[in-house]
C-alpha positions in Angstrom: -3.5 38.7 -16.2 -4.4 35.9 -18.7 -2.4 32.7 -18.3 -0.6 31.1 -21.2 -1.3 27.6 -22.4 2.2 26.2 -22.0 4.8 26.4 -19.2 7.5 28.1 -21.3 5.3 30.9 -22.5 3.7 31.4 -19.1 7.2 31.8 -17.5 8.1 34.4 -20.1 4.8 36.2 -19.5 5.4 36.3 -15.7 8.9 37.6 -16.2 7.3 40.7 -17.7 5.9 41.4 -14.2 9.2 40.8 -12.5 8.2 37.3 -11.4 10.9 34.6 -11.7 9.9 30.9 -12.2 11.2 27.4 -12.1 10.0 24.5 -14.3 7.8 22.0 -12.6 7.6 18.3 -13.4 4.4 17.7 -15.3 1.6 16.5 -13.0 3.7 17.2 -9.8 4.7 20.0 -7.5 8.5 19.6 -7.5 10.9 21.5 -9.6 12.1 19.8 -12.9 15.8 20.5 -12.2 18.8 18.3 -12.3 19.6 18.7 -8.6 16.5 20.3 -7.1 18.9 22.2 -4.9 20.0 25.3 -6.9 16.7 26.5 -8.4 15.9 29.0 -5.5 18.9 31.1 -6.8 17.7 31.0 -10.5 16.8 34.3 -12.1 16.1 33.2 -15.6 15.8 35.7 -18.4 14.1 34.8 -21.7 17.0 32.8 -23.0 17.3 31.0 -19.6 13.6 30.1 -19.9 14.1 28.8 -23.4 17.0 26.6 -22.1 15.4 25.3 -18.9 11.7 25.0 -19.7 9.8 22.7 -22.1 6.3 23.4 -23.3 5.1 20.5 -21.1 6.6 21.8 -17.9 4.5 23.3 -15.2 5.4 26.6 -13.7 6.4 27.4 -10.1 6.7 31.0 -9.0 9.8 31.5 -6.9 8.6 33.4 -3.9 10.1 36.4 -2.0 13.0 38.6 -3.1 13.5 36.6 -6.3 10.2 37.8 -7.6 10.0 41.4 -6.3 8.8 40.3 -2.9 5.8 38.3 -4.0 4.1 36.3 -1.2 1.4 33.7 -1.4 -1.4 33.2 1.1 -2.3 29.5 0.5 -5.8 28.8 1.8 -6.0 25.2 2.9 -9.5 25.0 4.4 -13.0 25.8 3.1 -13.5 28.1 6.1 -10.4 30.1 5.1 -11.6 30.3 1.5 -15.0 31.5 2.6 -13.6 34.2 4.9 -10.8 35.4 2.6 -12.8 37.8 0.4 -14.1 39.7 3.4 -10.9 39.7 5.5 -8.0 39.8 3.1 -7.1 42.9 1.0 -8.4 42.7 -2.5 -5.7 41.2 -4.8 -5.2 38.7 -7.6 -6.4 35.2 -6.5 -5.7 31.9 -8.3 -6.1 28.2 -8.0 -6.8 25.0 -9.9 -10.1 24.7 -11.8 -11.6 22.4 -9.2 -10.4 24.7 -6.3 -10.3 28.3 -7.4 -9.4 31.2 -5.1 -7.0 29.2 -3.0 -4.0 31.4 -3.5 -4.0 35.2 -2.7 -1.0 37.0 -4.1 0.6 40.1 -2.6 3.8 42.1 -3.3 5.5 43.4 -0.1 7.3 46.8 -0.1 10.4 45.2 1.3 11.8 41.7 1.8 10.3 39.8 4.7 12.7 39.1 7.6 12.4 35.9 9.6 10.6 32.7 8.9 9.7 32.3 5.2 6.8 30.0 5.8 4.2 30.0 8.6 1.4 27.5 9.0 -1.8 28.6 10.7 -3.8 25.6 12.1 -7.4 25.1 13.2 -7.3 25.0 17.0 -10.8 23.8 17.2 -9.6 20.6 15.6 -6.6 20.0 17.9 -4.3 21.8 15.4 -4.5 18.9 13.1 -6.2 20.7 10.2 -4.5 23.6 8.4 -6.3 26.8 7.8 -3.8 28.6 5.6 -0.1 29.1 5.0 1.8 32.3 4.6 4.6 31.5 2.0 7.2 34.2 1.4 10.7 33.1 0.5 13.5 30.8 1.6 13.5 28.5 -1.3 9.7 28.2 -1.6 7.8 28.1 -4.9 4.1 27.9 -5.6 2.8 26.0 -8.7 0.6 28.0 -11.0 -1.3 27.5 -14.2 -1.0 26.0 -16.8 0.4 23.3 -14.5 -1.6 20.1 -14.1 
């Protein structure tokens, strides 16, 4: 998959894969929506993307059932990044230019039941340092390119 150069076009491209998106405030990680409360229920088609996105907006993938059960393994530590290629199933990985390979993407066969987000911490560091997050649903989104 080759990313588009603007948020509106990238959201349309991802829609072709059954992935629904929310516009992201440029340079931030929060949704660019009037209330920030209703975006988890959005299922924008092409005309909805035209209406809600600008070319400057970033793109957030709405996780879970909204996007055909897409989940994100968000690697927070260098240890996790180093171990992931050997221990996680092969898949598409993404990240910022300065920090590539931080997000491993999977599609589940069925919706995940239970807690939509689980943090895994480094116990050798008194649990103060995160290793990775399993992000699956429940109003979660992950920012992807071409977001800044």
